N, C-alpha and C positions, 0 to 999 in steps of 0.2 A: 764275261765270255764265259761260257760253259768250256770247264775242262775235260778231255776226252777221257770214259773211265768205261773201256770194254766190259767190263762184269755189268755195271748198272745197265747199260744198254741193252744189255742183253736181258736183264732183268724187266726191264722197261718192255722190251718185246712180247716176253710170256706173259705178262700182265695184261699189256693191249690186249692178247690174240684170246687168250684164254680166262679170263676174271671181270666179270660184269662190273664197269665203275660205277661210281656214286658221287653225287656233288654234296662237297663236306665243308661245313664252318661258313662262317660270314662270309666269305669272297667266292662261296662257291666252288672251291676247287676241286678237280678231279681226286679221287682218290680211289684206292683199291685195298677189297681187304682178300688176305689169304694167310695160309700157314707156311712157315720156313721150317728147314733142317737147316740148324748153324754146322760149321766145321768140325766139331767134335761131335756131330750126330744129334746133338741137342734138339727136339722138336718142341717147336712153340706154335702153339695151334691157331693164336690170333695175333695178325699183324697188318696193321694199316699203314698203306705205301702212298705217302702223299709228296710235294714238290719241296725239293728244299729250300728256295727262293722263297715262296710265300711265307713260310716259317719266318724266315730269316725278314722280310719286309713286314710282318706283323710286331715282331720284337723292336724293330728300329722304329716302328710307329708310335709303339707302345712306350718307349724309352724318352722318346722326343716328347711326347704328351707328358711324363710325369718328373722328367730332369729335374726342371725348375719351379715347379708348384709344390707348394705348401699341403700337403694333404689334410683333409678333415679330420682323418685318424692315422695317426701317426706311427699305428703299426701297417698300413697300405701306403707304403712311399716307393721310391724309385729303387730303392735297395731289393723290396720285396716282389718288386716287378722284375727285375733282373735275377733273382733268385726262380722266379716262377718260369721264365723262359730257359735257364739252364741247366735248374735242379727238378722240376716239377713235372717230367714228362720219362714216359719209360719208352728208351730209345735203343734200338737195333742198327748196328752202324752196317751197313750194306758189305762190306769186306769182310764180315765173317759169318757171312751166310753162304752156303752151300747149293741149295736147290729152295722153290717156291712151288708150292701147290694150292688147290682149292682148298679154303679152309672149311670144316663140317659146321663152324657157328658162325659162317657168313649167310644172312638171309638174302631171297632176293631183293634186286634195287625197288621192285614194288612196293614189297612189304618194308623194305627199309624208308621209302618214301611216307608211308602211311603212318609207319610209328612216330616218325618224326614230326610228321604234321599234327599227331597227338601231343607229343609231348610238348609239342610247341603252344598248341592251343591250350592243354591242363596246367602247363606252367610248372610242370613237376612230374613224379612219379603217376604210372599208368598202370591199369589192370585189363588183363584180357585173356580169351582162352585165343590159343591158338590151333587151330584144324588144320592136322597132315593129311595128306595125298590116301591114307587108308581110312580117312574118318575120325580117328580118334583126337581128341580134345585135351589139352593139357593147360591150366593156370598158369599166367605171367605175371610178374610186376617187376617193371623197370622204372628204375628211380632215377637214371642217369644218363648212359650213352646206349644208342641202339645199333651202334655197328657190329657188334657180335652180341648174340643171346646164347645162353644156355640150352640145349635140347635134351628130350626124355631119354633115356636107354635106348639104344636101338635105332634112332633116329638121326639124320642129319640136316643142318638147315633148308636144304633144298626141298625138302619133303614139309616144310609149310606153305600151305598154300591160301590160308585164310587167317585174318585177324577181326577176331569179333570184340569190339569192346566192351567195357564196364560189365563181364559178364565172368563168373565164376564157376566152378566145380566144386565143391564140400570135400570129395574125395582124393584132393590131391593136393600137393605143397605147390607152392610158386615156385617157377623157375625164374631165374632172373639174368642180367645183362652178364657178360662175360668182359674179365680186362683185357684190356690189349696193349700191344707195343707199336711204338711207330718206327717206319722206316724212312727217311728222306732220302729222296733220289733226285738228281737234277734231271733227268729226263722228263719226267712225268710233265704235260702241259700245265701252263700256270697263268691265270686269267688275266 
């Protein structure tokens, strides 16, 4: 049963109204990419809001699958799975967030889906030119997550309008993915 949390409910209403959702992870759960200010006014530009029950169910399933199995590699057993779920994530608790806004590093859902498909097809790192609304093109090399990506000075992610795969300019350095924090909210729909 969902415990009532007025602040989380308000955050979810803002996300639903103002932030374009993405389909995230193996369960294709709904997630929202945003920036936050913490209660002490610390700015965190890249936060992925996800459903807390999806993560809980994923942990339980993994624990159940590994609890009584003898791993082929003793370094990857039950304890390591528990450790990954309890300490392997950058997490921000919703109760220390004062406000949410759009992230300057969250690309459009269309670009996100295109990059996700490229990552899956390539099975790893991808390089591409990112074309901005003003026609400028910049090199990118993404080797893990595409939820948030670095932007050139003076640009925000909403200005990225085209992905040109396997293309580079020799006169620019590579821009990369941005690290992000997770924030788990009960109110985000769960598949």
